[in-house]
The first five atom37 places (N, CA, C, CB, O) and aatype in JSON, in Angstrom:
{
  "aatype": [12, 2, 15, 13, 2, 19, 14, 6, 12, 15, 4, 7, 8, 4, 16, 0, 0, 9, 6, 11, 0, 9, 11, 0, 9, 3, 14, 16, 0, 16, 19, 15, 4, 3, 10, 7, 16, 1, 16, 19, 0, 19, 6, 15, 13, 10, 15, 3, 1, 0, 19, 15, 6, 0, 9, 1, 3, 0, 7, 18, 3, 19, 16, 0, 14, 0, 0, 16],
  "atom_mask": [
    [1, 1, 1, 1, 1],
    [1, 1, 1, 1, 1],
    [1, 1, 1, 1, 1],
    [1, 1, 1, 1, 1],
    [1, 1, 1, 1, 1],
    [1, 1, 1, 1, 1],
    [1, 1, 1, 1, 1],
    [1, 1, 1, 1, 1],
    [1, 1, 1, 1, 1],
    [1, 1, 1, 1, 1],
    [1, 1, 1, 1, 1],
    [1, 1, 1, 0, 1],
    [1, 1, 1, 1, 1],
    [1, 1, 1, 1, 1],
    [1, 1, 1, 1, 1],
    [1, 1, 1, 1, 1],
    [1, 1, 1, 1, 1],
    [1, 1, 1, 1, 1],
    [1, 1, 1, 1, 1],
    [1, 1, 1, 1, 1],
    [1, 1, 1, 1, 1],
    [1, 1, 1, 1, 1],
    [1, 1, 1, 1, 1],
    [1, 1, 1, 1, 1],
    [1, 1, 1, 1, 1],
    [1, 1, 1, 1, 1],
    [1, 1, 1, 1, 1],
    [1, 1, 1, 1, 1],
    [1, 1, 1, 1, 1],
    [1, 1, 1, 1, 1],
    [1, 1, 1, 1, 1],
    [1, 1, 1, 1, 1],
    [1, 1, 1, 1, 1],
    [1, 1, 1, 1, 1],
    [1, 1, 1, 1, 1],
    [1, 1, 1, 0, 1],
    [1, 1, 1, 1, 1],
    [1, 1, 1, 1, 1],
    [1, 1, 1, 1, 1],
    [1, 1, 1, 1, 1],
    [1, 1, 1, 1, 1],
    [1, 1, 1, 1, 1],
    [1, 1, 1, 1, 1],
    [1, 1, 1, 1, 1],
    [1, 1, 1, 1, 1],
    [1, 1, 1, 1, 1],
    [1, 1, 1, 1, 1],
    [1, 1, 1, 1, 1],
    [1, 1, 1, 1, 1],
    [1, 1, 1, 1, 1],
    [1, 1, 1, 1, 1],
    [1, 1, 1, 1, 1],
    [1, 1, 1, 1, 1],
    [1, 1, 1, 1, 1],
    [1, 1, 1, 1, 1],
    [1, 1, 1, 1, 1],
    [1, 1, 1, 1, 1],
    [1, 1, 1, 1, 1],
    [1, 1, 1, 0, 1],
    [1, 1, 1, 1, 1],
    [1, 1, 1, 1, 1],
    [1, 1, 1, 1, 1],
    [1, 1, 1, 1, 1],
    [1, 1, 1, 1, 1],
    [1, 1, 1, 1, 1],
    [1, 1, 1, 1, 1],
    [1, 1, 1, 1, 1],
    [1, 1, 1, 1, 1]
  ],
  "atom_positions": [
    [[81.3, 101.16, 82.48], [81.26, 102.4, 83.23], [80.25, 102.24, 84.36], [80.9, 103.61, 82.31], [79.13, 101.79, 84.14]],
    [[80.67, 102.62, 85.56], [79.79, 102.54, 86.73], [79.34, 103.93, 87.13], [80.5, 101.84, 87.91], [80.1, 104.9, 87.02]],
    [[78.1, 104.04, 87.59], [77.55, 105.32, 88.02], [77.3, 105.31, 89.51], [76.25, 105.63, 87.26], [76.92, 104.3, 90.09]],
    [[77.53, 106.47, 90.13], [77.37, 106.63, 91.57], [76.45, 107.8, 91.84], [78.74, 106.84, 92.26], [76.57, 108.85, 91.21]],
    [[75.52, 107.64, 92.78], [74.61, 108.71, 93.18], [75.32, 109.59, 94.2], [73.28, 108.14, 93.76], [75.81, 109.1, 95.22]],
    [[75.37, 110.89, 93.91], [76.01, 111.85, 94.82], [74.99, 112.98, 95.06], [77.37, 112.41, 94.22], [75.04, 114.0, 94.39]],
    [[74.08, 112.79, 96.02], [72.97, 113.72, 96.23], [73.38, 115.16, 96.54], [72.12, 113.23, 97.33], [72.63, 116.09, 96.23]],
    [[74.56, 115.36, 97.13], [74.98, 116.71, 97.52], [75.7, 117.45, 96.4], [75.89, 116.63, 98.72], [76.03, 118.63, 96.57]],
    [[75.96, 116.83, 95.27], [76.67, 117.46, 94.16], [75.73, 118.47, 93.5], [77.15, 116.39, 93.12], [74.67, 118.11, 92.99]],
    [[76.13, 119.75, 93.53], [75.2, 120.78, 93.05], [75.81, 121.86, 92.16], [74.57, 121.42, 94.2], [75.09, 122.72, 91.67]],
    [[77.13, 121.83, 91.94], [77.74, 122.9, 91.15], [79.04, 122.44, 90.5], [78.01, 124.13, 92.05], [79.48, 121.31, 90.71]],
    [[79.62, 123.31, 89.72], [80.87, 123.0, 89.05], [82.01, 122.73, 90.01], [0.0, 0.0, 0.0], [82.88, 121.9, 89.72]],
    [[82.03, 123.42, 91.14], [83.07, 123.17, 92.14], [82.97, 121.74, 92.65], [82.96, 124.17, 93.32], [83.98, 121.06, 92.82]],
    [[81.75, 121.28, 92.88], [81.53, 119.9, 93.34], [82.07, 118.9, 92.32], [80.02, 119.65, 93.59], [82.79, 117.98, 92.67]],
    [[81.71, 119.1, 91.06], [82.14, 118.15, 90.03], [83.66, 118.16, 89.9], [81.49, 118.49, 88.69], [84.27, 117.1, 89.72]],
    [[84.28, 119.33, 89.98], [85.74, 119.42, 89.88], [86.41, 118.7, 91.04], [86.19, 120.88, 89.83], [87.41, 118.01, 90.85]],
    [[85.88, 118.87, 92.25], [86.46, 118.23, 93.43], [86.34, 116.71, 93.34], [85.78, 118.73, 94.7], [87.28, 115.99, 93.69]],
    [[85.21, 116.23, 92.86], [84.99, 114.78, 92.73], [85.91, 114.2, 91.66], [83.52, 114.48, 92.4], [86.53, 113.16, 91.86]],
    [[85.98, 114.88, 90.52], [86.85, 114.4, 89.44], [88.31, 114.38, 89.9], [86.69, 115.29, 88.2], [89.03, 113.42, 89.62]],
    [[88.74, 115.4, 90.59], [90.12, 115.48, 91.09], [90.41, 114.33, 92.06], [90.38, 116.83, 91.78], [91.48, 113.73, 92.01]],
    [[89.46, 114.04, 92.94], [89.66, 112.97, 93.93], [89.8, 111.61, 93.26], [88.49, 112.95, 94.92], [90.63, 110.8, 93.66]],
    [[88.98, 111.35, 92.25], [89.05, 110.06, 91.56], [90.33, 109.96, 90.74], [87.82, 109.87, 90.64], [91.01, 108.93, 90.76]],
    [[90.67, 111.03, 90.02], [91.87, 111.01, 89.19], [93.15, 110.99, 90.02], [91.88, 112.21, 88.26], [94.21, 110.62, 89.51]],
    [[93.07, 111.37, 91.28], [94.24, 111.3, 92.15], [94.66, 109.85, 92.4], [93.96, 111.99, 93.49], [95.84, 109.57, 92.6]],
    [[93.69, 108.93, 92.37], [94.03, 107.53, 92.6], [94.02, 106.7, 91.31], [93.06, 106.92, 93.6], [94.52, 105.58, 91.29]],
    [[93.45, 107.25, 90.25], [93.53, 106.62, 88.92], [93.55, 107.73, 87.86], [92.32, 105.65, 88.69], [92.5, 108.15, 87.37]],
    [[94.76, 108.19, 87.51], [94.87, 109.28, 86.53], [94.29, 108.96, 85.16], [96.31, 109.65, 86.37], [94.0, 109.87, 84.39]],
    [[94.1, 107.68, 84.85], [93.56, 107.3, 83.55], [92.04, 107.16, 83.56], [94.18, 106.0, 83.09], [91.44, 106.85, 82.53]],
    [[91.42, 107.38, 84.7], [89.96, 107.23, 84.81], [89.23, 108.24, 83.93], [89.51, 107.39, 86.28], [89.69, 109.37, 83.74]],
    [[88.1, 107.82, 83.41], [87.19, 108.72, 82.71], [86.06, 109.02, 83.68], [86.65, 108.09, 81.35], [85.38, 108.11, 84.16]],
    [[85.86, 110.31, 83.97], [84.86, 110.73, 84.95], [83.9, 111.69, 84.28], [85.53, 111.38, 86.2], [84.31, 112.67, 83.66]],
    [[82.61, 111.41, 84.42], [81.58, 112.27, 83.85], [80.52, 112.55, 84.91], [80.93, 111.62, 82.59], [79.86, 111.64, 85.41]],
    [[80.37, 113.83, 85.26], [79.41, 114.22, 86.28], [78.17, 114.81, 85.62], [80.03, 115.24, 87.27], [78.28, 115.6, 84.68]],
    [[77.0, 114.44, 86.12], [75.73, 114.96, 85.62], [75.01, 115.64, 86.78], [74.84, 113.82, 85.0], [74.46, 114.98, 87.66]],
    [[75.02, 116.97, 86.78], [74.39, 117.72, 87.87], [72.88, 117.52, 87.9], [74.71, 119.2, 87.74], [72.28, 117.54, 88.97]],
    [[72.26, 117.33, 86.75], [70.81, 117.15, 86.69], [70.33, 115.92, 87.44], [0.0, 0.0, 0.0], [69.33, 115.97, 88.16]],
    [[71.06, 114.83, 87.29], [70.68, 113.59, 87.96], [71.51, 113.34, 89.22], [70.81, 112.42, 87.01], [71.27, 112.39, 89.97]],
    [[72.5, 114.21, 89.42], [73.43, 114.08, 90.57], [74.09, 112.72, 90.6], [72.69, 114.32, 91.89], [74.16, 112.05, 91.63]],
    [[74.58, 112.33, 89.43], [75.31, 111.07, 89.32], [76.7, 111.33, 88.75], [74.54, 110.07, 88.43], [76.95, 112.31, 88.05]],
    [[77.6, 110.41, 89.08], [78.97, 110.45, 88.56], [79.22, 109.11, 87.88], [80.02, 110.72, 89.71], [79.12, 108.06, 88.51]],
    [[79.54, 109.15, 86.6], [79.87, 107.94, 85.85], [81.39, 107.83, 85.79], [79.24, 107.96, 84.42], [82.08, 108.8, 85.46]],
    [[81.9, 106.65, 86.1], [83.34, 106.45, 86.16], [83.73, 105.19, 85.4], [83.82, 106.36, 87.63], [83.17, 104.12, 85.63]],
    [[84.69, 105.34, 84.5], [85.3, 104.19, 83.84], [86.72, 104.1, 84.37], [85.26, 104.31, 82.27], [87.53, 105.0, 84.13]],
    [[87.02, 103.02, 85.08], [88.3, 102.91, 85.78], [88.56, 101.46, 86.15], [88.32, 103.79, 87.03], [87.66, 100.63, 86.16]],
    [[89.83, 101.18, 86.45], [90.19, 99.86, 86.96], [89.87, 99.75, 88.45], [91.68, 99.57, 86.71], [89.96, 98.67, 89.02]],
    [[89.51, 100.87, 89.07], [89.22, 100.89, 90.51], [87.93, 100.15, 90.83], [89.12, 102.34, 91.0], [87.02, 100.07, 90.0]],
    [[87.86, 99.6, 92.02], [86.62, 98.96, 92.48], [85.59, 100.04, 92.8], [86.89, 98.06, 93.72], [85.93, 101.2, 93.01]],
    [[84.31, 99.63, 92.83], [83.25, 100.56, 93.23], [83.54, 101.14, 94.61], [81.87, 99.86, 93.21], [83.31, 102.32, 94.86]],
    [[84.04, 100.29, 95.49], [84.34, 100.73, 96.85], [85.41, 101.82, 96.86], [84.79, 99.53, 97.71], [85.29, 102.8, 97.58]],
    [[86.47, 101.64, 96.06], [87.54, 102.63, 96.0], [87.04, 103.96, 95.46], [88.7, 102.11, 95.14], [87.41, 105.02, 95.95]],
    [[86.19, 103.91, 94.44], [85.62, 105.14, 93.87], [84.73, 105.82, 94.91], [84.82, 104.84, 92.57], [84.82, 107.04, 95.09]],
    [[83.89, 105.06, 95.58], [83.01, 105.62, 96.62], [83.83, 106.28, 97.72], [82.11, 104.53, 97.21], [83.48, 107.37, 98.19]],
    [[84.91, 105.63, 98.14], [85.77, 106.2, 99.18], [86.42, 107.49, 98.72], [86.84, 105.19, 99.6], [86.54, 108.43, 99.5]],
    [[86.84, 107.55, 97.47], [87.45, 108.78, 96.94], [86.44, 109.92, 96.95], [87.98, 108.54, 95.51], [86.79, 111.05, 97.3]],
    [[85.2, 109.63, 96.57], [84.16, 110.66, 96.57], [83.88, 111.11, 98.0], [82.86, 110.14, 95.89], [83.72, 112.31, 98.25]],
    [[83.8, 110.17, 98.93], [83.59, 110.53, 100.34], [84.75, 111.36, 100.88], [83.41, 109.25, 101.2], [84.54, 112.32, 101.62]],
    [[85.98, 110.98, 100.51], [87.16, 111.73, 100.95], [87.13, 113.17, 100.44], [88.43, 111.04, 100.49], [87.72, 114.06, 101.05]],
    [[86.46, 113.39, 99.3], [86.32, 114.74, 98.76], [85.23, 115.53, 99.49], [85.99, 114.68, 97.27], [85.06, 116.72, 99.24]],
    [[84.51, 114.86, 100.4], [83.52, 115.55, 101.23], [82.07, 115.35, 100.81], [0.0, 0.0, 0.0], [81.2, 116.11, 101.24]],
    [[81.8, 114.34, 99.99], [80.44, 114.12, 99.49], [79.93, 112.74, 99.87], [80.4, 114.29, 97.97], [80.68, 111.76, 99.84]],
    [[78.66, 112.66, 100.24], [78.04, 111.38, 100.51], [77.77, 110.67, 99.19], [76.72, 111.55, 101.32], [77.49, 111.3, 98.17]],
    [[77.88, 109.36, 99.22], [77.62, 108.54, 98.04], [76.65, 107.45, 98.44], [78.95, 107.94, 97.44], [76.86, 106.77, 99.45]],
    [[75.6, 107.28, 97.65], [74.72, 106.15, 97.89], [75.21, 105.0, 97.01], [73.22, 106.51, 97.59], [76.17, 105.16, 96.27]],
    [[74.56, 103.88, 97.08], [74.97, 102.71, 96.3], [75.12, 103.1, 94.83], [73.94, 101.56, 96.44], [74.44, 104.01, 94.35]],
    [[76.01, 102.42, 94.13], [76.15, 102.73, 92.7], [74.78, 102.72, 92.01], [77.09, 101.73, 92.01], [73.95, 101.86, 92.27]],
    [[74.59, 103.69, 91.14], [73.32, 103.82, 90.42], [73.17, 102.68, 89.42], [73.23, 105.18, 89.7], [74.16, 102.2, 88.87]],
    [[71.95, 102.26, 89.2], [71.67, 101.24, 88.18], [71.95, 101.84, 86.81], [70.2, 100.72, 88.28], [71.54, 102.97, 86.53]],
    [[72.64, 101.08, 85.98], [72.96, 101.59, 84.64], [72.29, 100.76, 83.58], [74.46, 101.62, 84.41], [72.45, 101.04, 82.39]]
  ]
}
């Protein structure tokens, strides 16, 4: 599972939009958002780059994948 820092993620709407964007390109992905740490953990066949692009396409900045 890879984690991504999403500094602008601040509410349930944010988490829903991010999860929807990732699942749109990988319906089997497991997505877990943590508002406290503003990270998104993703288990998927997608590359880190593809996940980052999906999050950006949803309107959120993403920093480098978080250290896990």
